[in-house]
C-alpha positions as CSV (number, residue, x, y, z in Angstrom):
1,X,-0.1,0.0,0.1
2,X,2.8,2.3,1.0
3,X,4.5,1.6,-2.2
4,X,1.3,2.4,-4.1
5,X,0.9,5.7,-2.5
6,X,4.4,6.8,-3.0
7,X,3.9,6.2,-6.9
8,X,1.3,9.1,-7.1
9,X,3.4,11.8,-4.8
10,X,4.3,14.7,-7.0
11,X,8.0,15.9,-6.5
12,X,9.5,19.3,-7.1
13,X,12.6,17.7,-8.5
14,X,11.6,18.7,-12.2
15,X,11.6,22.4,-11.3
16,X,15.4,22.2,-10.2
17,X,16.7,19.5,-12.6
18,X,17.0,18.4,-16.3
19,X,18.2,14.8,-16.5
20,X,18.3,12.9,-19.7
21,X,16.6,9.3,-19.7
22,X,20.0,7.8,-20.4
23,X,22.3,8.3,-17.6
24,X,25.1,5.9,-19.0
25,X,27.8,7.1,-20.8
26,X,31.0,5.9,-22.2
27,X,33.5,7.1,-19.9
28,X,31.2,6.3,-16.7
29,X,31.1,2.5,-18.2
30,X,34.9,2.9,-18.3
31,X,35.1,3.8,-14.6
32,X,33.1,0.8,-13.7
33,X,35.7,-1.0,-16.1
34,X,38.6,0.3,-13.9
35,X,36.8,-0.8,-10.6
36,X,36.5,-4.2,-11.7
37,X,39.9,-4.4,-12.9
38,X,41.1,-3.1,-9.5
39,X,39.0,-5.9,-7.9
40,X,40.3,-8.5,-10.1
41,X,44.0,-7.3,-9.4
42,X,43.5,-7.3,-5.9
43,X,42.1,-10.9,-5.8
44,X,45.1,-12.1,-7.9
45,X,47.4,-11.1,-5.4
46,X,45.5,-12.2,-2.4
47,X,45.4,-15.6,-4.0
48,X,49.0,-15.3,-4.8
49,X,48.6,-15.4,-8.5
50,X,50.9,-12.4,-9.1
51,X,54.7,-12.0,-8.6
52,X,55.6,-10.0,-5.3
53,X,55.8,-6.6,-5.7
54,X,58.8,-4.7,-4.0
55,X,60.1,-1.5,-2.7
56,X,57.8,1.7,-3.8
57,X,55.3,-0.8,-5.6
58,X,55.0,-3.2,-2.5
59,X,51.4,-1.7,-1.6
60,X,50.3,-1.4,-5.4
61,X,47.8,-4.8,-5.2
62,X,46.3,-3.9,-2.1
63,X,44.8,-0.5,-3.6
64,X,42.9,-2.7,-5.6
65,X,40.5,-3.0,-2.8
66,X,39.3,0.5,-3.5
67,X,37.7,-0.7,-6.6
68,X,34.7,-1.9,-4.4
69,X,34.6,2.0,-3.1
70,X,34.6,3.1,-6.9
71,X,31.6,0.9,-7.5
72,X,29.8,2.2,-4.5
73,X,30.2,5.6,-5.5
74,X,29.1,5.0,-9.0
75,X,26.1,3.0,-7.6
76,X,25.4,6.5,-5.7
77,X,25.7,8.2,-8.9
78,X,23.2,6.1,-10.9
79,X,20.7,5.7,-8.4
80,X,20.2,8.9,-7.4
81,X,20.0,10.0,-11.3
82,X,17.3,7.6,-11.3
83,X,15.7,9.1,-8.1
84,X,15.5,12.6,-9.5
85,X,14.9,12.1,-13.1
86,X,11.0,11.9,-13.2
87,X,8.7,14.4,-12.1
88,X,7.0,11.7,-10.1
89,X,8.3,9.1,-7.7
90,X,7.4,5.3,-8.8
91,X,8.4,3.3,-6.0
92,X,7.3,0.1,-7.4
93,X,9.2,0.9,-10.6
94,X,12.2,1.6,-8.6
95,X,12.0,-1.6,-6.6
96,X,11.3,-3.7,-9.6
97,X,14.5,-2.3,-11.5
98,X,16.8,-3.0,-8.4
99,X,15.5,-6.6,-8.0
100,X,15.7,-7.3,-11.8
101,X,19.4,-5.8,-11.8
102,X,20.6,-7.8,-8.8
103,X,18.8,-10.9,-8.4
104,X,18.9,-13.0,-11.8
105,X,22.7,-13.1,-12.3
106,X,23.2,-13.6,-8.6
107,X,20.9,-16.4,-8.4
108,X,22.1,-18.1,-11.5
109,X,25.9,-17.8,-10.1
110,X,24.9,-19.0,-6.8
111,X,24.6,-22.8,-7.7
112,X,28.0,-22.7,-9.3
113,X,29.6,-21.4,-6.4
114,X,28.1,-23.9,-4.3
115,X,29.2,-26.6,-6.4
116,X,33.0,-25.3,-6.2
117,X,32.6,-25.5,-2.4
118,X,31.2,-28.9,-2.5
119,X,34.2,-29.7,-4.7
120,X,36.3,-28.5,-2.0
121,X,34.8,-30.3,0.7
122,X,34.3,-27.0,2.4
123,X,31.8,-26.8,5.3
124,X,29.4,-23.9,6.1
125,X,29.8,-22.4,9.6
126,X,25.9,-22.1,9.7
127,X,23.3,-24.4,8.2
128,X,23.1,-24.3,4.7
129,X,19.5,-23.5,4.4
130,X,20.0,-20.7,6.8
131,X,22.7,-19.5,4.6
132,X,20.8,-19.4,1.5
133,X,17.9,-17.8,3.0
134,X,20.1,-14.9,4.2
135,X,21.8,-14.7,1.0
136,X,18.5,-14.5,-0.9
137,X,17.2,-11.9,1.3
138,X,20.6,-9.8,0.9
139,X,21.2,-10.2,4.9
140,X,24.2,-12.3,4.7
141,X,26.6,-9.5,5.1
142,X,25.3,-8.7,8.7
143,X,26.8,-12.2,10.0
144,X,30.5,-12.2,10.1
145,X,30.5,-16.3,9.4
146,X,28.2,-15.7,6.3
147,X,29.2,-12.7,4.5
148,X,31.7,-14.1,2.0
149,X,31.0,-17.8,2.6
150,X,29.6,-18.9,-0.4
151,X,31.6,-16.5,-2.7
152,X,33.8,-13.8,-1.4
153,X,32.5,-11.0,-3.6
154,X,29.0,-11.5,-2.5
155,X,29.5,-9.6,0.8
156,X,29.4,-6.3,-1.3
157,X,25.7,-7.3,-2.4
158,X,24.7,-7.2,1.4
159,X,25.9,-3.6,1.3
160,X,24.4,-2.6,-2.0
161,X,20.8,-3.9,-1.8
162,X,20.1,-2.5,2.0
163,X,21.5,0.8,0.2
164,X,18.6,0.4,-2.2
165,X,16.2,0.0,0.3
166,X,17.3,3.1,2.3
167,X,17.0,5.0,-0.9
168,X,13.4,3.6,-1.3
169,X,12.8,4.8,2.1
170,X,14.2,8.4,2.0
171,X,13.5,9.0,-1.8
172,X,10.0,10.7,-1.2
173,X,11.9,13.4,1.2
174,X,14.9,13.7,-1.0
175,X,13.1,14.8,-4.1
176,X,11.3,17.8,-2.2
177,X,12.9,21.1,-2.8
178,X,15.6,22.0,-0.2
179,X,15.6,18.5,1.5
180,X,18.1,16.8,-0.6
181,X,21.0,18.8,1.1
182,X,19.4,17.9,4.6
183,X,19.2,14.1,3.7
184,X,22.5,14.1,2.0
185,X,24.1,15.7,5.4
186,X,22.3,13.1,7.7
187,X,23.7,10.3,5.8
188,X,27.3,11.7,5.8
189,X,26.8,12.1,9.9
190,X,25.4,8.6,10.0
191,X,28.5,7.2,8.4
192,X,31.0,9.2,10.3
193,X,29.3,8.3,13.4
194,X,29.0,4.8,12.7
195,X,32.7,4.4,11.8
196,X,33.6,6.4,15.0
197,X,31.5,3.9,17.2
198,X,33.2,1.2,15.5
199,X,36.7,2.4,16.0
200,X,35.9,2.7,19.8
201,X,34.1,-0.4,20.5
202,X,35.4,-3.2,18.2
203,X,39.5,-3.5,18.7
204,X,41.4,-5.2,15.9
205,X,41.7,-5.0,12.2
206,X,39.3,-7.7,10.9
207,X,36.4,-6.9,13.6
208,X,36.8,-3.2,12.5
209,X,36.7,-4.0,8.7
210,X,33.6,-6.2,9.1
211,X,31.6,-3.7,11.1
212,X,32.8,-0.3,9.3
213,X,32.0,-1.7,5.9
214,X,28.5,-2.4,6.7
215,X,26.1,-0.5,5.0
216,X,25.7,2.5,7.9
217,X,29.5,3.0,7.5
218,X,29.6,3.1,3.6
219,X,26.5,5.9,3.4
220,X,29.1,8.6,2.8
221,X,30.5,6.9,-0.4
222,X,26.7,6.0,-1.9
223,X,25.5,9.7,-0.9
224,X,28.4,11.5,-2.2
225,X,28.3,9.9,-5.2
226,X,24.4,10.9,-5.5
227,X,25.7,14.3,-4.9
228,X,27.9,14.5,-7.9
229,X,24.5,13.3,-9.9
230,X,22.5,16.0,-8.3
231,X,25.2,18.7,-9.6
232,X,25.3,17.3,-13.0
233,X,21.4,17.2,-13.3
234,X,20.9,20.7,-11.6
235,X,19.5,23.2,-14.0
236,X,22.1,25.8,-12.4
237,X,25.0,23.9,-12.0
238,X,24.7,21.2,-14.7
239,X,25.5,23.6,-17.7
240,X,28.7,25.1,-15.6
241,X,30.0,21.6,-15.2
242,X,29.2,20.6,-19.0
243,X,31.3,23.6,-20.0
244,X,34.2,23.0,-17.5
245,X,34.3,19.1,-17.7
246,X,38.1,18.6,-18.3
247,X,38.7,21.3,-15.3
248,X,36.6,19.1,-12.9
249,X,38.1,15.8,-14.1
250,X,41.5,17.1,-13.8
251,X,40.9,18.4,-10.3
252,X,39.3,15.1,-9.3
253,X,42.1,13.3,-10.7
254,X,44.7,15.3,-8.8
255,X,42.8,15.0,-5.4
256,X,42.2,11.1,-6.1
257,X,46.0,11.0,-6.5
258,X,46.7,13.0,-3.3
259,X,44.3,10.7,-1.3
260,X,45.8,7.5,-2.2
261,X,49.3,8.8,-1.7
262,X,48.2,9.8,1.8
263,X,46.6,6.5,2.5
264,X,49.7,4.6,1.0
265,X,52.1,5.8,4.0
266,X,49.6,4.4,6.2
267,X,48.1,1.4,4.6
268,X,49.7,-1.2,7.1
269,X,47.9,0.6,9.9
270,X,44.8,1.8,8.5
271,X,42.4,0.2,11.1
272,X,44.4,1.3,13.9
273,X,44.7,5.0,12.6
274,X,41.5,6.9,13.3
275,X,42.3,9.4,10.5
276,X,42.0,6.3,7.9
277,X,39.6,4.1,9.6
278,X,37.0,6.8,10.3
279,X,37.7,9.6,8.1
280,X,39.8,8.9,5.2
281,X,37.1,7.3,2.8
282,X,35.1,10.5,2.8
283,X,37.5,12.6,1.1
284,X,38.3,10.0,-1.3
285,X,34.7,9.5,-2.3
286,X,34.8,13.4,-2.9
287,X,37.6,13.2,-5.0
288,X,36.2,10.4,-7.2
289,X,32.9,12.0,-7.1
290,X,34.7,15.0,-9.0
291,X,36.1,12.4,-11.5
292,X,32.3,11.4,-12.2
293,X,31.1,14.8,-12.6
294,X,34.1,15.3,-15.2
295,X,33.5,12.1,-17.0
296,X,29.7,12.7,-17.6
297,X,30.6,15.4,-19.5
298,X,32.8,14.0,-21.8
299,X,31.6,12.8,-25.4
300,X,32.6,9.3,-26.7
301,X,35.9,8.6,-28.4
302,X,37.5,5.9,-30.2
303,X,40.4,5.8,-28.4
304,X,38.5,5.0,-24.9
305,X,36.7,2.5,-26.9
306,X,39.5,0.8,-28.1
307,X,41.0,0.4,-24.4
308,X,38.1,-2.2,-23.7
309,X,37.3,-0.4,-20.6
310,X,33.7,0.8,-21.5
311,X,32.9,-2.7,-22.4
312,X,34.3,-4.4,-19.4
313,X,32.4,-1.8,-17.4
314,X,29.0,-3.0,-19.2
315,X,29.7,-6.4,-18.1
316,X,31.4,-5.3,-14.8
317,X,28.5,-6.9,-12.4
318,X,28.6,-10.4,-13.9
319,X,32.5,-10.3,-14.0
320,X,32.5,-9.2,-10.3
321,X,30.4,-12.4,-9.9
322,X,32.5,-14.8,-11.5
323,X,35.9,-13.5,-11.4
324,X,36.9,-15.7,-8.5
325,X,35.9,-18.9,-10.0
326,X,38.9,-19.2,-12.4
327,X,41.2,-17.9,-9.8
328,X,40.3,-20.3,-7.1
329,X,40.1,-23.5,-9.9
330,X,43.8,-22.3,-10.8
331,X,45.2,-21.8,-7.2
332,X,43.4,-25.3,-5.7
333,X,43.5,-27.5,-8.9
334,X,46.2,-26.2,-11.2
335,X,48.8,-24.6,-9.2
336,X,51.6,-26.6,-11.3
337,X,50.4,-24.3,-14.5
338,X,53.0,-21.5,-14.9
339,X,51.5,-18.4,-13.8
340,X,52.7,-16.7,-17.1
341,X,50.2,-18.7,-18.9
342,X,47.6,-19.2,-15.9
343,X,46.9,-15.0,-15.7
344,X,45.7,-14.6,-19.0
345,X,43.7,-17.8,-18.9
346,X,42.2,-16.5,-15.8
347,X,41.4,-13.3,-17.1
348,X,40.1,-14.7,-20.4
349,X,37.8,-17.3,-18.5
350,X,36.6,-14.6,-16.2
351,X,35.5,-12.3,-19.1
352,X,34.1,-15.2,-21.2
353,X,32.0,-16.3,-18.1
354,X,30.9,-12.4,-17.4
355,X,29.8,-12.0,-21.1
356,X,27.9,-15.2,-21.2
357,X,25.8,-14.0,-18.0
358,X,25.4,-10.6,-19.2
359,X,24.2,-11.6,-22.7
360,X,21.9,-14.5,-21.4
361,X,20.9,-13.5,-18.0
362,X,21.4,-9.6,-17.2
363,X,20.0,-8.3,-20.7
364,X,17.1,-10.7,-20.5
365,X,15.5,-9.6,-17.2
366,X,17.1,-5.9,-17.1
367,X,15.8,-4.2,-20.3
368,X,17.8,-1.1,-20.0
369,X,21.1,-3.2,-20.5
370,X,19.7,-4.5,-23.9
């Protein structure tokens, strides 16, 4: 009933924003491609499938973990555009869109990784039935013994989908004139307060990571990404950003590099340092959002297309779901295969699986991907 009522609530966003129906651009797809490449690189290193990096490059593989943060910020951008685009808020349509985007490819991949665990004879910490129910409800990441128990990357779905539910709840308020800034400010406050409470109450890097990366601790990244969408679509600020896209992109890249350099010197003590454990992700998200605002203004180019990054971005969700399969198979069952041969084989197998999933599952159930 509440969803039906929300369908007919008139909103004021159309007076403030001019948002095109198709929010996907080549450069933003390329950013998604960068994000999945970072995650893949990180997991290759974590599974000992890369050579050891030494000296000033020693921490390079670890930076791949921030590909997840890039996904969150991009998600905030696209979801907020969807929220603000239409003059009326259609909650059932939004919910159907999110379910059709996330669940089909996820549910198809689930038996694959269950079979992999069975082949490895790996027991579950909790009953399999309960594990599957929590995964199906996207509540699995609230339990440390379940979050990545079937497939490690699944843990972020337990952050992403609850964010959708939060947006479903706050959308009627965010779309009112003047209310967007209040909602965004409150969400930033929630994230910083949550991470502060985690830092004070949970000693140890593992415990702090688990609790700080719950959806409430990542709201600043989602909503700062959403702020980029707000400014790009704003009738006043949007045209200025369009005229100065390259400038915004350059400033954003400079700030991103600065935040990563700051992080590099503190990486080994990340969860022991309040500056990084509590604060760092907020300015990092702000710098990435500037990159997104700049990229959103760029026209498609053949050079960017030839890099393959936009195409990787289009299949990035399925690639995220499946990329661990070839890595695990190689590490567990084919360790004797030379790494020089194994690395491109793992990459090609991951991309092939992702393309099949995108072509036959994602595009079938989520029409905007066709």
